VOKE-770728 format. One line per field, with one value per residue: residue number from 1; residue in three letters; x, y, z of N, C-alpha, C, O in turn. Coordinates in pm, 1 decimal. Layout:
residues N
resi = [NUM ...]
resn = [ala ...]
n.c1 = [X ...]
n.c2 = [Y ...]
n.c3 = [Z ...]
ca.c1 = [X ...]
ca.c2 = [Y ...]
ca.c3 = [Z ...]
c.c1 = [X ...]
c.c2 = [Y ...]
c.c3 = [Z ...]
o.c1 = [X ...]
o.c2 = [Y ...]
o.c3 = [Z ...]
//
This chain:
residues 44
resi = [1 2 3 4 5 6 7 8 9 10 11 12 13 14 15 16 17 18 19 20 21 22 23 24 25 26 27 28 29 30 31 32 33 34 35 36 37 38 39 40 41 42 43 44]
resn = [unk unk unk unk unk unk unk unk unk unk unk unk unk unk unk unk unk unk unk unk unk unk unk unk unk unk unk unk unk unk unk unk unk unk unk unk unk unk unk unk unk unk unk unk]
n.c1 = [-2102.3 -1848.2 -1733.3 -1469.2 -1414.4 -1477.8 -1313.8 -1107.1 -1247.4 -1367.5 -1366.0 -1078.8 -1018.4 -1236.1 -1579.3 -1925.6 -2213.6 -2403.1 -2259.3 -2075.4 -2238.5 -2339.5 -2102.8 -2032.0 -2245.0 -2220.3 -2212.1 -1971.5 -1805.1 -1966.3 -1984.3 -1716.2 -1689.9 -1880.3 -1770.5 -1544.0 -1646.1 -1906.9 -2097.7 -2161.6 -2391.3 -2618.4 -2799.6 -3153.2]
n.c2 = [3457.1 3458.7 3685.1 3907.6 4033.7 3867.3 3653.9 3535.8 3400.3 3188.8 2833.6 2639.2 2476.3 2273.4 2324.3 2252.4 2460.1 2450.2 2349.6 2553.5 2774.9 2679.2 2674.2 2950.8 3055.8 2942.2 2979.7 3067.9 3140.8 3334.2 3523.6 3608.4 3719.4 3929.4 4080.3 4186.4 4292.2 4460.2 4556.4 4343.9 4207.0 4404.4 4532.5 4522.8]
n.c3 = [15492.2 15406.4 15493.1 15536.3 15775.9 15990.4 15947.0 16098.9 16289.3 16170.0 16130.6 16035.9 15721.0 15512.2 15532.4 15560.6 15498.8 15709.2 15932.7 15958.5 16022.7 16264.8 16414.1 16416.6 16556.6 16799.2 17148.5 17275.2 17058.2 16929.9 17134.9 17144.3 16887.2 16901.4 17105.8 16986.7 16748.2 16774.2 16597.7 16438.4 16508.6 16579.2 16859.9 16886.1]
ca.c1 = [-2015.9 -1711.9 -1698.1 -1330.5 -1406.9 -1483.0 -1236.0 -1029.1 -1336.7 -1411.2 -1276.8 -993.4 -1057.9 -1361.7 -1696.7 -2051.4 -2276.0 -2469.5 -2161.0 -2016.5 -2336.1 -2340.3 -1979.9 -2036.7 -2347.8 -2184.0 -2212.6 -1836.3 -1759.1 -2046.2 -1942.3 -1587.7 -1716.0 -1950.0 -1678.4 -1454.8 -1724.6 -2045.2 -2186.6 -2191.7 -2531.9 -2660.7 -2920.3 -3273.8]
ca.c2 = [3356.6 3484.2 3819.3 3912.2 4086.4 3757.5 3542.1 3467.0 3320.8 3070.8 2719.0 2608.7 2359.1 2275.7 2301.4 2281.9 2581.8 2428.9 2339.9 2686.2 2854.3 2625.8 2720.2 3095.8 3088.2 2883.1 3090.7 3120.6 3206.9 3454.4 3620.2 3664.7 3805.7 4050.7 4159.9 4258.7 4358.5 4470.3 4584.9 4218.0 4179.7 4514.6 4511.6 4583.9]
ca.c3 = [15550.0 15360.9 15537.6 15582.0 15912.2 16088.0 15892.6 16201.8 16373.2 16095.8 16147.8 15921.3 15644.4 15437.5 15616.4 15494.1 15548.2 15838.5 16041.1 15973.6 16097.7 16401.0 16479.3 16438.7 16654.6 16927.9 17244.2 17298.9 16936.1 16910.5 17237.0 17101.1 16771.2 16945.7 17187.6 16897.0 16644.4 16821.5 16484.7 16371.4 16539.5 16665.6 16941.3 16828.1]
c.c1 = [-1870.7 -1662.9 -1555.1 -1315.8 -1403.0 -1404.1 -1161.3 -1115.7 -1388.0 -1314.6 -1196.6 -1044.4 -1191.8 -1478.4 -1821.6 -2116.7 -2337.1 -2370.1 -2092.7 -2109.6 -2339.0 -2218.4 -1987.7 -2140.4 -2326.7 -2165.7 -2073.9 -1784.9 -1834.5 -2008.8 -1811.0 -1605.5 -1778.7 -1862.1 -1590.3 -1529.8 -1871.2 -2144.9 -2223.4 -2338.4 -2581.5 -2788.2 -3037.2 -3338.5]
c.c2 = [3376.6 3622.4 3821.5 3961.4 3972.9 3635.0 3465.7 3380.6 3195.6 2956.3 2694.7 2485.0 2378.5 2241.1 2330.5 2401.1 2563.5 2418.3 2474.6 2777.4 2810.0 2674.5 2869.2 3136.1 3018.4 2998.0 3150.7 3196.1 3337.2 3561.7 3687.1 3759.3 3936.6 4139.3 4245.7 4341.6 4367.8 4497.8 4458.6 4180.8 4288.0 4479.8 4582.9 4678.3]
c.c3 = [15507.4 15401.2 15591.3 15726.0 16014.6 16042.1 16001.5 16293.4 16302.5 16119.5 16020.2 15849.3 15576.5 15529.2 15536.1 15563.9 15686.3 15953.3 16065.0 16053.6 16243.3 16478.8 16512.2 16542.5 16788.3 17027.4 17267.1 17176.4 16914.7 17011.9 17196.1 16982.8 16816.4 17032.6 17096.3 16792.4 16685.7 16707.8 16406.9 16392.4 16634.6 16741.8 16876.0 16927.8]
o.c1 = [-1780.2 -1562.5 -1522.6 -1215.1 -1332.0 -1425.3 -1153.5 -1063.4 -1445.0 -1193.8 -1242.0 -1107.0 -1252.3 -1475.5 -1823.8 -2078.5 -2324.6 -2394.6 -2056.2 -2064.3 -2340.6 -2229.5 -1953.8 -2125.7 -2407.1 -2109.7 -2060.8 -1727.2 -1773.6 -2002.5 -1795.8 -1544.5 -1735.1 -1878.3 -1565.2 -1483.3 -1952.9 -2263.2 -2308.2 -2402.3 -2586.4 -2873.5 -3021.6 -3441.1]
o.c2 = [3317.5 3670.9 3745.4 3933.2 3982.2 3524.8 3342.9 3296.8 3106.9 2978.3 2726.2 2398.5 2485.5 2138.2 2421.9 2437.7 2651.4 2472.9 2506.6 2849.4 2893.0 2711.7 2909.8 3238.7 3034.2 3102.0 3272.7 3304.0 3439.9 3679.6 3808.3 3866.1 4043.8 4261.4 4362.7 4448.3 4290.1 4466.0 4464.7 4128.1 4267.2 4406.2 4690.2 4739.3]
o.c3 = [15566.2 15349.1 15682.4 15790.8 16114.7 16092.7 15996.2 16367.0 16366.0 16127.8 15910.2 15910.7 15582.8 15596.7 15453.7 15675.0 15771.6 16060.8 16178.2 16142.7 16334.3 16595.6 16623.4 16608.9 16880.2 16992.6 17277.3 17190.0 16884.6 16977.1 17211.2 16977.9 16774.3 17032.6 17125.1 16752.5 16636.5 16720.2 16317.9 16301.3 16755.8 16692.2 16817.7 16897.6]
//
């Protein structure tokens, strides 16, 4: 959750782990992350 590669995708401020996971797995956020960093979640 502290990976510097996806730092710009994390919301600003203090967030608990569950809300951070929810934000990162939101379809729009995840699509943006995968567009820029496809290795973030490689296809099986």
